[in-house]
C-alpha positions in Angstrom: -9.1 21.2 -0.7 -5.6 21.6 -0.1 -3.6 24.3 -2.1 -1.2 23.4 -4.6 1.8 24.9 -2.4 0.6 22.9 0.3 0.6 19.9 -1.8 3.7 20.2 -3.5 5.2 21.1 0.6 4.1 17.6 1.4 5.3 15.6 -1.5 8.3 17.3 -0.9 8.6 16.5 2.8 9.1 13.0 2.2 13.1 14.3 1.6 13.3 14.0 4.7 13.0 10.6 5.2 15.7 9.8 3.2 18.4 9.3 6.1 16.1 6.4 7.6 16.9 7.4 11.0 14.5 3.7 12.1 16.0 1.3 9.5 18.6 -0.9 10.5 21.2 -2.5 8.5 21.1 -6.3 9.4 18.9 -9.1 10.0 18.7 -12.8 10.9 17.9 -15.1 8.3 14.3 -16.1 9.9 12.5 -13.3 9.3 10.2 -11.2 11.9 10.2 -7.8 9.9 9.5 -7.3 6.6 10.8 -3.9 5.9 9.2 -2.1 2.7 10.3 0.5 0.9 7.4 2.9 -0.8 6.8 6.1 -2.6 3.4 7.8 -2.1 1.9 6.3 -4.9 0.2 2.8 -6.9 -0.9 -0.3 -5.1 2.2 -0.3 -2.1 0.5 2.8 -1.0 -3.1 1.6 -0.7 -1.8 -2.0 0.8 0.0 0.4 3.7 -3.3 2.1 4.0 -5.3 -0.5 4.0 -2.6 -3.1 6.6 -3.1 -5.3 3.9 0.5 -6.7 4.5 -0.1 -6.2 8.1 -2.6 -9.2 8.4 -1.2 -11.4 5.7 1.8 -11.9 7.4 1.0 -11.4 11.3 0.1 -15.1 11.4 3.7 -16.0 11.0 4.6 -13.7 13.5 6.4 -11.2 11.0 5.4 -7.5 11.6 6.2 -5.5 8.7 8.0 -2.1 8.5 7.5 1.1 6.2 10.1 3.5 4.9 9.3 6.6 2.6 11.4 7.8 -0.4 10.6 10.2 -3.2 12.5 8.1 -5.9 13.5 4.8 -6.6 17.7 5.2 -6.8 17.7 5.7 -2.7 15.3 3.0 -2.0 17.4 0.5 -3.8 20.4 1.8 -2.6 19.4 0.8 1.0 17.6 -2.2 0.0 20.7 -3.7 -2.3 22.5 -2.8 1.4 20.2 -5.1 3.5 18.4 -2.1 5.0 15.5 -3.1 3.3 13.7 -6.1 2.3 11.1 -5.1 -0.5 10.5 -2.3 -2.9 9.1 -0.7 -5.8 11.0 1.7 -8.3 10.4 2.4 -12.1 12.9 1.0 -15.2 15.9 2.5 -14.7 17.2 2.3 -10.9 17.7 -1.4 -10.9 20.2 -1.0 -13.3 22.3 1.2 -11.7 21.9 -0.9 -8.2 23.3 -3.8 -10.4 25.8 -1.9 -11.3 26.9 -0.8 -8.1 26.7 -4.8 -6.9 23.8 -4.0 -4.9 22.0 -7.4 -2.9 19.1 -7.4 -4.9 16.8 -9.7 -6.9 14.2 -8.5 -9.6 11.0 -10.5 -8.0 7.9 -8.9 -9.9 6.8 -6.6 -12.2 3.7 -4.2 -12.5 2.5 -1.6 -15.6 1.3 1.6 -15.8 0.3 4.1 -18.7 2.9 5.8 -20.8 0.6 9.1 -19.9 1.7 9.2 -16.8 5.5 10.2 -17.3 6.0 13.4 -19.7 8.4 15.9 -20.3 6.9 19.4 -19.3 7.6 23.0 -20.7 6.0 26.4 -19.5 2.9 27.2 -21.9 4.5 30.1 -23.3 7.9 28.5 -23.5 9.7 28.8 -26.8 10.2 25.5 -26.8 7.5 23.5 -29.5 9.6 20.2 -30.7 11.6 18.2 -29.1 14.5 19.4 -30.8 14.3 22.8 -29.5 15.6 21.2 -25.7 19.4 22.0 -27.3 21.0 23.7 -25.1 18.2 24.2 -22.6 17.9 23.3 -18.9 16.5 20.0 -18.5 16.0 18.7 -15.1 15.3 15.2 -14.1 16.4 12.5 -11.3 19.5 10.6 -12.5 19.0 6.8 -12.3 15.0 7.0 -12.4 12.4 6.1 -15.0 12.1 10.3 -15.6 16.0 9.5 -17.2 15.0 7.3 -19.4 12.0 9.1 -20.7 14.7 12.2 -21.2 17.0 10.0 -23.0 14.4 8.4 -25.8 12.5 12.0 -26.0 16.1 13.3 -26.5 16.9 10.7 -29.3 13.5 11.2 -31.1 14.2 14.9 -31.4 18.0 14.1 -32.9 19.6 15.0 -29.7 21.6 13.1 -27.0 21.7 14.4 -23.1 25.2 15.8 -24.2 23.0 18.3 -26.2 21.1 19.8 -23.1 21.7 21.1 -19.7 21.2 18.3 -17.7 20.1 19.1 -14.2 19.8 16.2 -11.4 17.0 17.3 -9.6 14.9 14.9 -7.0 10.9 15.9 -7.9 10.3 18.5 -5.2 13.9 20.4 -5.8 12.6 20.1 -9.6 9.2 21.0 -9.0 10.3 24.4 -7.4 12.5 25.1 -9.9 10.1 24.2 -13.0 7.3 26.8 -11.4 9.7 29.4 -10.8 11.5 29.5 -14.5 14.7 28.3 -13.3 14.9 25.2 -15.5 13.4 25.1 -19.2 11.8 21.6 -19.1 11.2 19.1 -16.8 11.2 14.9 -17.4 8.9 13.4 -14.8 6.0 11.0 -13.2 3.0 10.7 -11.8 1.8 12.1 -9.3 4.0 14.9 -9.8 3.4 15.1 -13.5 -0.3 15.1 -12.8 -0.1 17.6 -9.8 2.3 20.2 -12.5 -0.2 19.1 -15.4 -3.5 20.9 -13.3 -1.2 24.3 -13.5 -2.7 26.0 -17.0 0.8 27.8 -17.2 2.4 24.2 -17.8 2.0 22.3 -21.3 3.0 18.7 -22.1 5.8 18.6 -24.6 5.9 14.8 -24.9 4.1 12.2 -23.2 5.8 8.8 -23.0 3.6 7.0 -25.0 5.5 5.8 -28.3 8.8 6.1 -26.3 8.9 3.2 -24.3 7.1 0.6 -22.3 5.8 1.3 -19.2 7.4 -1.5 -16.7 7.9 -0.7 -12.9 9.3 -3.7 -11.1 9.2 -4.9 -7.4 12.4 -5.9 -5.8 14.1 -7.5 -2.8 16.8 -8.0 -1.4 18.5 -11.2 -2.3 19.0 -12.8 0.8 15.9 -12.1 2.0 14.2 -13.5 -0.9 16.4 -16.8 -1.2 15.4 -17.7 2.6 11.7 -16.2 2.6 10.6 -17.2 -0.7 7.0 -17.9 0.1 6.6 -14.1 1.7 7.6 -12.7 -1.5 5.1 -14.9 -3.2 2.6 -14.3 -1.1 2.9 -10.4 -0.9 2.8 -10.4 -4.6 -0.1 -12.3 -4.3 -1.9 -9.9 -1.9 -0.9 -6.9 -4.0 -2.3 -7.8 -6.8 -5.5 -8.8 -5.0 -5.2 -5.2 -3.3 -4.8 -3.8 -6.6 -7.6 -5.3 -8.6 -10.0 -4.4 -5.9 -8.7 -1.0 -6.0 -9.0 -0.6 -9.2 -12.5 -1.9 -9.6 -14.0 1.0 -6.9 -11.9 4.1 -8.2 -14.2 6.3 -6.2 -12.8 4.9 -2.9 -9.7 4.4 -4.2 -9.6 8.1 -5.3 -10.3 9.0 -1.7 -7.9 7.0 -0.3 -4.9 7.9 -2.1 -5.5 11.3 -2.0 -5.6 11.2 1.8 -2.1 9.4 1.7 -0.1 11.5 -1.0 -2.0 14.9 0.2 -2.8 15.3 -3.7 -6.4 16.7 -4.3 -9.1 14.3 -5.4 -9.7 15.5 -8.6 -5.5 15.0 -9.5 -5.7 11.6 -8.3 -8.7 10.9 -10.3 -6.1 12.0 -13.2 -3.5 9.4 -12.4 -6.1 6.5 -11.9 -7.6 7.3 -15.2 -4.4 6.9 -17.7 -4.8 4.7 -20.7 -3.4 1.3 -20.0 -3.1 2.0 -16.2 -4.1 -0.8 -14.0 -3.5 -1.2 -10.2 -4.0 -5.2 -10.3 -1.4 -6.0 -13.1 0.9 -6.9 -10.6 2.8 -10.3 -11.0 6.1 -12.4 -10.9 8.6 -11.1 -13.5 7.8 -12.3 -17.3 10.2 -13.1 -20.0 8.7 -9.5 -22.1 9.6 -7.4 -18.5 13.4 -9.0 -18.4 13.5 -8.6 -22.5 12.7 -4.8 -22.0 15.2 -4.7 -19.3 18.0 -6.0 -21.2 17.2 -3.8 -24.0 17.2 -0.6 -21.6 20.4 -1.8 -19.7 22.4 -2.5 -23.2 21.2 1.1 -24.4 22.1 2.7 -21.0 25.7 0.8 -21.5 26.3 2.1 -24.9 25.4 5.4 -24.0 28.0 5.3 -21.1 25.2 5.9 -18.6 25.2 2.5 -16.9 29.2 1.8 -16.2 29.3 -1.7 -16.9 27.6 -4.6 -19.0 24.8 -5.9 -16.8 22.8 -9.3 -17.4 19.5 -8.9 -16.2 18.9 -12.7 -15.7 21.6 -12.7 -12.9 19.2 -10.7 -10.9 15.9 -12.4 -11.4 14.2 -14.5 -9.4 11.8 -17.0 -9.9 9.5 -19.1 -7.5 10.0 -22.6 -7.8 6.4 -24.2 -8.7 4.6 -25.5 -5.8 
């Protein structure tokens, strides 16, 4: 069993991949490679381990390339710039990518558990309510789903982000700061949440349950998606199959994801058995998800977090009926 320090080191080491030395920034319209941005969790991680997408696309002469990220914002920056073709993130990163005129499209969705995101404090912290966060150091990755959780939680406590000392920290950096007491609270998602939660000196101040819906999205580079629509459709269908099979055999799935992430199996099982969590809930994007995302975009614009008004449907892709 690896130690927590080794686990965090493994997760933190992924930050080095953000330089993406192997990613190419240009591509021809006819796909010969399918370049995926992934994080060490969920159905994409399982598909990578199984080689599912490689098998799916090999017959078409398309190879698969993977680039790892620790959060959504840099992943979507690469996607919008044409350095990737496909990737998955939480709800907030696409807003910033659209505001920056990134060349990308919403192509699919999946859902998780609201308990898979939370705001953490130390067990002995004087912070007992959300209102107690006033004036405290609250860390989250700006532009990530944790940013949304922080905004909604603070609002529930009668506060805004201006009422706290907001620190923009990537998960590995925030984890270290939280452990040493350099920050008072941390808004974070699984598996980082489950790792921290296993520490008896950590306390959950609130989960995202009751604060927001747990939508996440698959996005595609707009040029690639328009030139290769059947690839996108088939990849989403394959991911749904991988996820459904994984959900039906959690023992094997726990072992597989633990091997991928370096997170101990008992902690991985926690992330996979959160209420309402379903690895197979992968589909093309639907109206409910679009409406949720539009409401989020409007709220973040009103708060001055997103710099301009966004119309989500401007970058939603729907496959043509066959």
